VOGU-3710 file (C-alpha; in Angstrom, 3 decimals, decimal comma):
1> xxxxxxxxxx> -1,759/-4,445/22,445  -3,101/-6,791/19,775  -1,018/-9,574/18,275  -3,348/-10,962/15,630  -6,137/-9,784/13,389  -8,547/-11,696/15,597  -7,231/-9,736/18,602  -7,554/-6,495/16,677  -11,166/-7,138/15,708  -12,110/-8,268/19,206
11> xxxxxxxxxx> -10,400/-5,391/21,029  -11,814/-2,800/18,634  -15,265/-3,559/20,023  -14,218/-1,582/23,101  -13,520/1,517/21,030  -15,486/3,688/18,635  -13,370/2,391/15,756  -10,097/0,655/14,918  -8,332/3,999/14,691  -8,948/4,702/18,372
21> xxxxxxxxxx> -7,552/1,298/19,310  -4,435/1,997/17,253  -3,943/5,428/18,808  -4,257/3,949/22,307  -1,780/1,228/21,381  0,670/3,817/20,047  0,367/5,835/23,244  1,333/2,780/25,271  4,161/1,725/22,954  5,733/5,140/22,358
31> xxxxxxxxxx> 4,925/7,049/25,516  3,803/10,001/23,399  0,619/11,899/24,080  -2,492/11,523/21,957  -1,934/15,019/20,557  1,655/14,213/19,551  0,638/10,982/17,842  -2,182/12,574/15,874  0,125/15,467/14,984  2,699/13,065/13,562
41> xxxxxxxxxx> 0,052/11,316/11,485  -1,168/14,694/10,232  2,374/15,394/9,069  2,412/12,071/7,241  -0,857/12,977/5,562  0,559/16,309/4,380  3,601/14,555/2,902  1,292/12,132/1,082  -0,725/14,987/-0,368  2,355/16,863/-1,506
51> xxxxxxxxxx> 3,928/13,818/-3,147  0,783/13,203/-5,184  0,619/16,812/-6,351  4,291/16,725/-7,314  4,019/13,415/-9,135  0,902/14,335/-11,089  2,591/17,556/-12,225  5,275/15,399/-13,792  8,609/14,061/-12,577  11,404/11,911/-13,953
61> xxxxxxxxxx> 13,451/9,488/-11,901  17,167/9,900/-11,325  17,886/7,072/-13,755  15,279/8,030/-16,323  13,678/4,585/-16,124  10,380/5,939/-14,850  8,442/9,166/-14,783  5,566/10,952/-16,448  3,020/8,150/-16,172  1,036/9,890/-13,432
71> xxxxxxxxxx> 0,632/12,860/-15,772  -0,491/10,561/-18,579  -3,107/8,966/-16,332  -4,256/12,380/-15,187  -4,748/13,462/-18,796  -6,556/10,205/-19,566  -8,909/10,813/-16,659  -9,597/14,335/-17,862  -10,660/13,026/-21,266  -13,375/10,950/-19,568
81> xxxxxxxxxx> -13,281/8,078/-22,042  -12,092/5,408/-19,627  -13,257/1,859/-18,982  -12,691/1,560/-15,240  -14,355/3,672/-12,565  -13,094/7,198/-11,969  -12,376/6,623/-8,276  -10,243/3,565/-8,931  -8,340/5,254/-11,751  -7,748/8,288/-9,558
91> xxxxxxxxxx> -6,203/5,969/-6,956  -4,068/4,424/-9,685  -2,903/7,863/-10,802  -2,119/8,872/-7,230  -0,181/5,693/-6,501  1,919/6,137/-9,616  2,571/9,748/-8,660  3,896/8,861/-5,211  6,190/6,137/-6,487  7,512/8,325/-9,283
101> xxxxxxxxxx> 8,399/10,946/-6,674  10,109/8,219/-4,670  12,106/7,208/-7,763  13,362/10,789/-8,164  14,482/10,722/-4,522  11,669/13,028/-3,444  9,915/13,081/-0,082  7,315/10,355/0,433  5,770/8,576/3,413  6,642/4,877/3,572
111> xxxxxxxxxx> 3,369/2,972/4,002  4,581/0,466/4,974  7,732/0,776/2,819  9,099/3,188/0,238  8,586/0,601/-2,489  4,897/0,302/-1,611  4,360/3,927/-0,604  1,826/4,737/-3,306  -1,019/2,426/-2,391  -2,389/3,780/0,905
121> xxxxxxxxxx> -2,161/7,492/0,035  -3,329/6,773/-3,486  -6,458/5,069/-2,214  -7,121/7,598/0,535  -6,855/10,660/-1,700  -9,106/9,007/-4,269  -11,847/8,078/-1,830  -11,914/11,108/0,456  -14,076/13,205/-1,863  -16,244/10,257/-2,827
131> xxxxxxxxxx> -16,914/9,532/0,853  -16,731/13,176/1,935  -14,133/12,365/4,588  -13,251/15,064/7,100  -9,628/15,686/8,035  -10,163/13,678/11,203  -11,610/10,776/9,230  -8,624/10,839/6,888  -6,352/10,529/9,903  -8,536/7,640/11,096
141> xxxxxxxxxx> -8,039/5,989/7,707  -4,281/6,033/8,176  -4,409/4,722/11,739  -6,720/1,912/10,636  -4,342/0,967/7,828  -1,491/1,091/10,302  -3,240/-1,227/12,747  -3,539/-4,005/10,185  -0,046/-3,289/8,901  1,296/-3,739/12,431
151> xxxxxxxxxx> -0,219/-7,211/12,649  1,103/-8,216/9,240  4,583/-6,923/10,063  4,671/-8,791/13,377  3,327/-12,075/12,018  4,676/-12,169/8,464  6,704/-9,402/6,803  6,480/-6,054/5,045  9,946/-6,399/3,501  10,489/-7,349/-0,128
161> xxxxxxxxxx> 13,949/-8,629/0,751  12,406/-11,002/3,264  9,066/-11,959/1,758  8,912/-10,760/-1,840  6,580/-8,103/-3,184  3,615/-9,860/-1,590  5,044/-8,498/1,665  5,312/-4,941/0,336  2,631/-4,072/-2,216  0,520/-6,976/-0,962
171> xxxxxxxxxx> 0,585/-5,686/2,608  0,002/-2,084/1,513  -3,002/-3,125/-0,561  -4,455/-5,111/2,325  -3,956/-2,164/4,681  -5,692/0,181/2,253  -8,565/-2,262/1,709  -9,204/-2,540/5,442  -9,134/1,231/5,888  -11,540/1,659/2,971
181> xxxxxxxxxx> -14,022/-0,692/4,598  -13,974/1,268/7,845  -14,157/4,603/6,017  -17,278/3,434/4,205  -19,033/2,350/7,385  -18,038/-1,294/7,423  -17,316/-3,309/10,532  -13,903/-4,356/11,870  -14,832/-7,926/10,887  -15,451/-6,829/7,303
191> xxxxxxxxxx> -12,181/-4,899/7,298  -10,393/-8,080/8,342  -12,083/-9,973/5,518  -10,845/-7,365/3,043  -7,316/-7,967/4,302  -7,657/-11,712/3,767  -9,162/-11,317/0,293  -6,335/-9,014/-0,760  -3,468/-11,064/0,594  -4,837/-14,252/-0,934
201> xxxxxxxxxx> -4,894/-12,651/-4,361  -1,397/-11,199/-4,078  0,202/-14,183/-2,379  3,393/-15,306/-4,063  4,061/-11,964/-5,751  7,815/-11,781/-6,264  10,147/-8,813/-5,863  12,204/-8,515/-9,062  13,378/-4,906/-9,467  15,151/-4,134/-12,716
211> xxxxxxxxxx> 18,747/-3,104/-11,962  17,886/-3,447/-8,284  16,032/-0,130/-8,331  12,597/0,607/-6,860  11,179/1,615/-10,238  10,376/-1,234/-12,632  7,985/-2,958/-12,026  7,387/-1,349/-8,609  5,593/1,787/-9,787  2,977/-0,105/-11,766
221> xxxxxxxxxx> 2,517/-2,710/-9,056  1,527/0,072/-6,690  -1,008/1,197/-9,267  -2,573/-2,244/-9,543  -2,397/-2,741/-5,785  -4,512/0,372/-5,364  -7,201/-1,018/-7,622  -7,088/-4,317/-5,720  -7,790/-2,480/-2,463  -11,063/-1,095/-3,812
231> xxxxxxxxxx> -12,246/-4,438/-5,169  -11,409/-6,238/-1,923  -13,181/-3,578/0,119  -16,306/-3,783/-2,018  -16,330/-7,569/-1,796  -16,070/-7,436/1,994  -18,744/-4,743/2,239  -21,011/-6,918/0,103  -20,762/-9,598/2,785  -18,298/-11,849/0,951
241> xxxxxxxxxx> -15,954/-13,601/3,373  -12,677/-15,414/3,091  -13,018/-19,148/3,655  -9,540/-19,070/5,181  -9,474/-16,846/8,315  -7,404/-13,651/7,991  -4,750/-14,725/10,503  -4,259/-18,003/8,664  -3,860/-16,079/5,420  -1,160/-13,924/7,022
251> xxxxxxxxxx> 0,562/-17,065/8,298  0,412/-18,604/4,830  1,959/-15,471/3,342  4,757/-15,726/5,887  5,434/-19,345/4,926  5,396/-18,531/1,223  7,890/-15,742/1,845  10,196/-18,106/3,728  9,945/-20,698/0,962  10,450/-18,193/-1,853
261> xxxxxxxxxx> 13,891/-18,482/-3,491  16,244/-15,571/-2,859  16,276/-14,703/-6,563  12,708/-13,464/-6,097  13,401/-11,322/-3,036  14,817/-7,951/-4,123  18,063/-9,395/-5,464  17,354/-8,576/-9,139  18,374/-12,123/-9,980  15,010/-13,420/-11,180
271> xxxxxxxxxx> 11,735/-12,543/-12,826  11,540/-9,358/-14,877  15,012/-8,318/-13,737  16,538/-11,098/-15,851  14,720/-10,360/-19,107  16,862/-9,250/-22,077  15,528/-5,696/-21,889  16,167/-5,497/-18,158  19,718/-6,740/-18,621  20,333/-4,174/-21,348
281> xxxxxxxxx> 18,985/-1,360/-19,190  21,123/-2,493/-16,266  24,269/-2,400/-18,388  23,385/1,050/-19,715  22,842/2,393/-16,214  26,081/0,908/-14,937  27,957/2,448/-17,870  26,684/5,905/-16,843  28,086/5,621/-13,332
//
């Protein structure tokens, strides 16, 4: 078992990759066989794929606050007249799709939470063709993301109610960045640097859901978190390192979450949730109930 990112990087040297370390850890923690564990992750992967397909086809949330943006991004991509790279925008589209499905109460895979469920699958499905990832390598991607997510959860938080959105979308983006590094042939050390780079950039991000719903601004934050994962991964692969060690960054995020006022932690009492438009929308939704 590893209890820090430093532990994770060090112990991974005894395995072919981080994924194998995570699988071995899961075997010890759960008592399940290797085949069972991989089978469960395969099921998660299928759910991720299905949620993206459903979201891109077009969905509307139960409240009507969100929906249709994944389709718009898909159409924009098809036109080919975009400014950002196609792979990044595909990840953005995918992330939006997953979170729009979540908002309509559809089936998604929480990675690490429902509110941040779009980032990891969004990034994976965007990069798998670019990197020509086999099914096994896609499973490895998810186990690698999970390994770093486990450390973050144990040493800081993955809950918006506890640590703000830095703990949800921030953690998801860091997990995806680390997995991207490994998928593209980077080292565990570089993957750890990608985690640090991501969390530093997203540190302090508040959780301010309009009407207390996981829709606004959550869907779009997943989209931007997906793009952050790619940039962090590329920086780490280029040899850029975080001056502050990854474990210290995680500790800092934990402290920031503890110090963050409750109005910025999923209570809908601060930030965007208190804007005039948000207040109007909240009243309209309450009137419908």
